[in-house]
C-alpha positions in Angstrom: 0.0 0.0 0.0 1.4 3.4 -1.0 1.5 6.3 1.4 -0.2 9.4 0.0 1.3 12.5 1.6 -2.0 14.4 1.2 -4.2 11.8 3.0 -5.7 13.2 6.2 -4.8 11.5 9.5 -7.1 11.7 12.6 -9.8 13.2 10.4 -11.7 15.9 12.2 -14.0 18.7 11.0 -13.9 22.2 12.3 -14.9 25.7 11.1 -13.0 28.8 12.2 -14.5 32.2 12.9 -13.8 33.4 9.3 -15.7 30.4 7.9 -12.7 28.4 6.9 -13.1 24.6 7.0 -10.4 22.4 8.4 -10.2 18.6 8.1 -7.0 17.8 10.1 -3.4 17.3 9.3 -2.1 15.5 6.3 0.4 12.7 6.7 3.1 14.9 5.3 2.3 17.6 7.8 2.2 15.1 10.6 5.5 13.5 9.7 7.1 16.9 9.4 5.8 18.0 12.8 7.3 14.8 14.4 10.6 15.5 12.7 10.6 19.1 13.7 9.9 18.1 17.3 12.9 15.8 17.3 15.1 18.5 15.7 14.0 21.0 18.4 14.5 18.5 21.2 18.1 17.8 20.2 20.8 19.9 21.8 22.6 19.8 18.5 20.2 22.2 16.9 21.0 24.9 19.4 24.7 24.4 19.5 25.0 24.5 15.7 23.5 28.0 15.6 20.9 26.9 13.0 17.8 29.1 12.6 14.2 28.1 12.7 13.7 28.3 9.0 16.5 25.8 8.4 15.0 23.5 11.1 11.6 23.7 9.5 12.9 23.0 6.0 14.9 20.1 7.3 11.8 18.6 9.0 9.8 18.8 5.7 12.7 17.2 3.8 12.8 14.4 6.4 9.1 13.9 6.0 9.3 13.8 2.2 12.2 11.3 2.4 10.2 9.1 4.8 7.2 9.1 2.5 9.5 8.2 -0.5 11.1 5.4 1.4 7.7 4.0 2.6 6.5 4.1 -1.0 9.7 2.4 -2.3 9.2 -0.7 -0.2 7.8 -3.6 -2.2 6.7 -5.5 0.9 6.7 -4.9 4.7 9.9 -6.0 6.4 9.5 -8.6 9.0 11.5 -10.1 11.8 9.9 -13.4 10.9 11.7 -13.4 7.6 15.4 -13.3 8.4 16.3 -12.6 4.8 14.9 -9.1 5.1 17.2 -6.7 7.0 15.4 -4.6 9.5 17.5 -1.5 8.9 19.7 -0.6 5.9 23.5 -0.3 6.5 24.9 3.1 6.9 25.2 4.9 3.6 22.8 2.5 1.9 19.9 4.3 0.2 
C-alpha cells in the first residue's frame, strides 16, 4: 500500500470564525511535525547556531524522504523473515 502524503490523519472537521473549514493534518504535515519536534528537542540544533527556517525545511525534507522510502518498499519488512534486513546499512539508500 502506498503512502499518500496528502491523506488526512485523525480526520476531524472544524470551522473557524472566518468560515474556513479544516479537516485535520495531512500525513506529510504530521511526519514533518514529528521530525521538527525531534530537531528542536536535540541539543545539536541549538549548539550549531541553526535558525528556525533551516530546522523547518529540514523537517519537511525528512518527512518527504520518509514518504518516498515508505513508497519504495515492495513489501513490509518482518523479523519473521530473516532474509529481510530490519535496517539498511549506513550509507545505503
